[in-house]
N, C-alpha and C positions, 0 to 999 in steps of 0.2 A: 504494500500500500504505500502511496505517495502522500506525504503530508504537506500542507501549505503553510507557508509562514502567515502570521497576523496580516503583514503588510499585503503579502499577495490576494488574500481572501478579501481584505478591504477595498484593494483595487479591482477585483472582480466583481464586488458588490456596486462600487462606483461607476464601473463601465456598464453595468446591466442596463438593458433598455427598460425605458419608461413604459408601464403596462398600464395602459388606459382602460382596460377591461376591468381593473379593479376599482372599488368605490373610491380608493384615495391612495396617497403616497406611503412609501416606508418613512418611518420616523427619521430625522436627520442623524440620531445616533446610530441606527441601523445603516443608513445609506452612506454616511462618510465619516463615522468613528467620531461623532461629534461629543464634546464635553464643555462642562461650564465651571470648571474650577482647576486652577493650575496657578503656580507662581514660580518663576525662576527665570533663567535666562531665555530668551527666544531660540536661541541655538540648541538648547536642551529639549525644548518642545518640539522641534523639528526632528532631533535625533530619536526621541522617544516614538513620535509619529511613525517614522520611517522604519523603525524596528518592530512596529506593531506593540510597544509596551505603554503606548499612552492610554490611560484608563480614567473613567469618570469616578468620582468619589461623593459620597453622603457628606452633609454638614451637619454636625451636631446643633448648631444654631445657624438660623438664616433670617435675615430682616424681612426680604421680600423676594420676589422672583418675576419672570415673565410670563403671562398667560397668552397661550397661543391664539386664543379668540380675542381678549380686549386688548392687548398690546398691538394689535396690528389690523385685524379684520374689522372691528367694530368702526375703526376710523376710516379706513380705507374703501372698503366695499360700500359703504353708506354714501360715497360721493359720486358713484357711478350714475351717470345719467340715464334716464329712460328705464330705470330698475327699480325694485323694491327689495329691501332687505329684512327677513325674519330671523330673530333670534330665538331658536326652540331651545328655550333656557327659562330660568327663575328671571324675574324682572330686574333684578340687580345687575345681572350680566350685560344689559344693554345700556347701562348708565352712562359709560364712558363717551356714548355716541351724542349725547346732550351738548356737551362743551364744545364738540368739534364743529356743530352746526354753527355756531357763534363764532368760532375763531376763523373759520373760511368765509364768513360773512364780511370780515374786516378786509378782506381783498377787494378794491375797487373793480367794478365792472369795468372801468377804463384799461384795467392792466390784463384784462382777459377772462375774468371770472364770468361764467355765465349769468345773464341778468335774472334769468327765472330759476336759479339755483335753490334747491331745496332738497332735505333728507326725507326719503320716504322708508321708514322702518316700523317694524311691529315687533312684538314678543308674543309669544305664547303662554308667558307667565306660569311656568310649571310649578305646581304645588305638591304637598305630601301624597295627595290621592294620585296625582300623575305619575309620581315615582313608584307606588304601588302598582297600578293598573296599566301604566302606560298612557301615552298621549298622542299616539298616532291619528285618532280622529279630531283630536284638537289641532294638530298641524295641519291636516288637510282642510279644516274649516278656515284656519289663518291664511293658506294660500289662496283659497277662493275669494276670502276678503281682501287680500292684497291686490287680486287682479280687479276686483270690482272698483275698489277706492282709486287705484293709481293707473291702471291699463298699462302696465308696464311691458316692455319687450323682454326683460329677464326678472326673475325672482329668485335671490340668492337666500339659502338656507344656513345659518350658522349653528353648528351643534355645540354643546356645552358639556361640561363634565357631568351634569345630571343625564343627560341623554347618553353619554358614553357609559356611564355606570350602569344604567338599567338596560343598556343594549337595545335602544330603540331602533326600530327599522325604517329607517329614513328612506333608503331607497324602494321600500315597498308602498310607502305613502305617495312617494314622488310619481311611481308607475301607475297608481290609481288615478291620481289626479292630473297628470300630464295631457291625456287625450282629451280632457274636457276644458282646458284653457289655452290661450293664445300664447302667454309667456312661455319663455324656456326656462325650466325650474333647474337651479345650479346649486346643489347641495355640496357643502363645504365640511369635512370633516376635521374640525379644529378645536376638540375637547381639550379643555386646559389640562387634564390629568394624562393626557396620551403621550407627552413629550415633556423633557426638562428644557428643551432649546427653542425658542421661539421662531427660530428659522423653519420648524416643521409646519408652523402655521402659514408661513410664505409658501412652502411647497404645495401645501394641502390646498391652497388657493389656485395656485398655478395648475395643479392637476385637475381641479374642477373646470377651470377655464379652458384648458386644451381637450377635456373629455366632451363639454356641452357647449361650448360657445364658438371655438375657432372652427371656421369652414374652410373647405377645400378652395384654393386660390382660384378665383375665376379668371384672374390675371395676375401677372407679376407687375409690382408697382416699384420700378428700379430706382425712383426717387425718395422711397419710404424707409425710415429707419425706426425700428421699435425701440423706444427707450422707457424702461420701467424704473420708476424712481422710489426711493425710500422715504419713510415718514420725516426723516431728518433733513432732507433735502427742501429748500424752500422756495417759494413763489419767484423769487428772484432768479433761482438756479434754472427754473422752468423756463423763463424768458431769456436766459442766456443761451441755454441749449438751442431753442428756436431761433435766436438771433444767428448763431454761428453756423448752422447747418442751412438756415434761409440764405445765406450769403453765397453758398456754393450751388444754390438750386435744390436742396433737400429738404424734405418735410419730416418732422419729429412726431412719430405716433406716441404720444405721451400717455403713459397708463400707470396707474388705475384712476387716480384723482380726476374727475371730470370728464372722464373718457365717456364716450357713448357705446352702448353695445355693439354697434356696428365696426368700432374701432377694434374691438376684441375679436371679432368675426374676421377683421382682415389682417389680423396678425400674420398670419401664413403668406401673404402676399409682400411682405415686406423684402428689402434687399439684404438686410443685416438685421440682428439684434445686438444693441450697444448697451453696455453695463453702466449704470452710475454706482451700482454696488453688486460686485460680481456674485456674492453667494446668495443675495436676494433674487437675481435674475437667472440663477443657474438653472433651475429646474424648468422654467418657461424656456430658456434658449435651448436647452437640450432637447426638449420635446418638439419644438418647432422644426430644430433640424431634423430629427429623426422622423417625423411625420410628414413634413412638407419641404425639406430641404433647405430651410432658411439658414444662412450662414451665422455664426455669433463668435464673439471673442469674450474672454474672461477679464482680462487686465491690459492696461490700467483703467481706473475711473480718472474722471476730468477734474480733478484737484490740483491747483499749482500748474505753473506755465509749462512745465516739460511733460508732465502726465496729459495735460489738455492737449500739447502737440500729438504725443503718441496715440492718444484716443481718437483726434481727428483722421490722422494717418491711417488707423486701422480701418475707420468708417470708409475713407477714400479709397482703400483697396477693394472694399467690397462693392463699393457702388461705380467704379470707373471714373471716380473724381479726383485721381492722384495729383494731377496738376493743379487743379482748381483749389484743393486743400493745402498745397505748397504755397500757392500764391495767398491764400488766406492767412496762413500761419504768419508768412512774412509781413503781411499789411498790419496784422493784430500786434505783432511783435514791436513794431514801430511806436504804437500806442502805449502798450502795457509794460515792456520790458524796463524803460526808463522810471516808471513809478514803482517796479518791483526792486530795481537798483537803489531807488530813494529810501524803501522801506529797509531794504537789507543793510544800507550804510547807517540807519539809525540804530538798528540793533547791534551793528557792529562797534559803533560808538559807545553804546552802554557796556558791550561785552569788555571793550578796552577800559572803560573805566572801573569795571568790578575785576577785572583781571582775568576772566574766562568767559566762554560763550554762555550766553542765556540759556538756562534749563528749562525745558517744558516737559510736562506731563499730560499727554491727551490721548486722543483716539477713543473708539467706543465699539461699534461693530467691526466685524472682520474687514469690510469693505474700507472703512475709514482707517483701520490699522493700516492697510496696504498703501492709502493713497496720502495719510496724513504726515507720516514719517519722512517721506522723501520730500514732501512740500516743507515741512520744518527745516530739514537740512538745505533746501533752496533758500529759504529765509536767512540762513547762517545761524539757526537755532540747534542746539543740542537737546536730544531724547534720551535721558538715562533710563527712561521706563516708559511703558505704554500699558493700556488697559483695553480688554475686549470683552465684550459680554460673553462670547462663547468662542469656540474653536472647533473647525471641522477640517478634514483632509483635502476639502475642494480648494483650499489656499495654499496648500503645502509648498508647491514649487514657487509661487510667488512670494510667499513668506521668505523663502530661501533668497530670492533675488533681493528683496527689500534690505534683508541682513547684509547681503553683499554691497549694497550701496551706501548703507547708513551705519554699518558696524552693529555689533550685537547690543542688545538692551534686555533690561529685565521687563517681562510681560506678566501682568496680572490678567487672569481670565476669571471673570466673574458676572453675575446677571444682577445688577442693581444692589450689590451689597455695600452699602456706603461705609460701613465701619472698616472693611478690608480697604477700600480707597483711601479713607482718612489716615488709616494706619502708614500705607506707602508714602503718602504724601508728606506725612510728619517725618518719616524716616529718612526719606530721600531730599526733603526740602527743597523742592525744584524753585525757580524764581516765578514760574507761572504754572498754575495747574488748572485743567478744564475739567468740568464735570457735566455729565447729561442732566437736563431739566426734571426728568424722571428719577434720578438716582438720589440727588442731594449729596450731602458729605464733602468734606474738603473746602468749605467755604470760611471756616472760621480760622482765619490765618491772617498775618499782617502782610505777607507778600502776595503778588498778584493772584487773583482767581477769577474765573469766569467760566462761561458756558462753553461746551463743544460744539453746539450748533443751536440753530434756532429752531421754532416749530414750522412745519410744513406751510402754514397758511400766513407766515410772516411776509409782507409785501416791501419792506423797506430795503433800500439798496445795500445798507450795511450788513444785512443779513445773508447775502450770497456767499457760496463757497465753492461753486462749480465754475468751469471756465475761466478766461481771463479776467473778466469783471470779477468774478469770485476770489481769485487768487489776491487780488489787490485789496478787495474789500475785507476779506478775513484777516489779511496781513496786516492791514491798519487796524483793524479790531483787536487783534492780539497786541499790536504796540501801544494801543491806547489802554488796554487792560493791564499791561505791565507796569505803565507809568501811573495809573490813577489807583491808589490803594487806599483812599480815604474810607471806602466802604468797610473795606476788610478791617480797617483799623478800629473804626467804631463798633463793628460786630464783635470783635475780639475784646474789646474794653466793656462792653455794655450787655454782653449775654453769657450764659453759662455754657461750659464744655459740653459738647454732645455725649462724649465719653469719659469714663473714669481714666485718670492717668494709669491705671494698671494696665489698661488694654494697649497703651503705646510702648509700654516696656517690654511686650512679647516682642520675641525676634521674628517671628513669622506671622504674616496677616491671615495665613490659613489656619490659626492655632485651632479652630473648631472643625477642620477637616477630619472625618474618619479615617483611619488607615485602610479599612477594607474597601475595596472597588466595586462598583455596581454595573 
């Protein structure tokens, strides 16, 4: 008998075809050996992943986590035009959708937000009785009501921990109702208990899109570029992508926010699928290539000037726009390179005063990890450490490449564990630390501290991070955050510490990690 190494087994699973006959996708833990707990050198993580020794572990204490339903889908799916969303869940599972209706309403219509924008969502409001006896009939009634109220082209059904635990027959209910309504019903299996990695929710969404919405291409649109964006990329990033591609005669098929059902149906007609976040787009990209021959690339993301150049060149290769892209890059450099050099000069001046490079602790998701560290290097900043919500082998080769560019660094993998972030922030004491708005932590310090990203609906120019305008906007934002520390000083002086001094005396931020793997 020939035994396979763990790496060979992982690679085989990674390369396995997407099976659209299944109700949903494999978990990201199964598909790409995903983990959400690690602390050590990035090179150590790479070596462990290559040797098949990288394992997930349980925490004895955890502050919070990411829900595959609420962290992603309740926000994103609800913005899809001419659709309705049903939360097949207790009423609380739909609560996060409320705030995002108002968040996106802050985007002016003049900047491209649809004037008739509204969220169409409902909940089956599961109760104790439904858990005992099932709620298939309640789901069917809600589907009919969604069709009557909104006359949508698609009805998305989001499952929950409750439906997963009781084994609700979602597909059976859909099969009974679909022949009697006009809308395409799209069940998405995003039960919070099914996976520790929020990326599983992304994969579940794209699996449902590929299975139920994407149509065989009526024609190929050689000027169409699929661009799927994460929640943390802002409205300004959306405008920048459209601006750059439009200058060479290309159209961005931006999904999922504010996309129409027709845009999802036409994903198969695009010339290429381009990532803003490689692991967010991965499942969709592979599915479109497998089923319809749409090419894709994983890396880089368009953060920073060099990465934006490379991103555009990849698109140019797949769209026959190589010369046009080179002309665009040359033209854009004339405008933005002097501004980038001015920002770097200011960071260099600060570094000369303090005797070493400005040290910054940043990153968040895997895509931002790959893009942000080279961008920091471009600005003349040093990154002694970085954070990532999770890690999986989808970025293994690209992470190796980043280490080769910027050197080795400490890497903390965790999902919204603010105490762990605060620990390494105090331990490493960087000049500037960045934190996710959802994560908190690390704000109570005298040195610079600010956000990693703005929220998706932020329309202000300083919120941009993608493309050339984003490189300059975010570079200036970091510079301002480093110089202005009055808020941090007041916070430090007038509020109590979030954690006891005992916590910061521990040598390892993963103090609560259990030794056994899961």
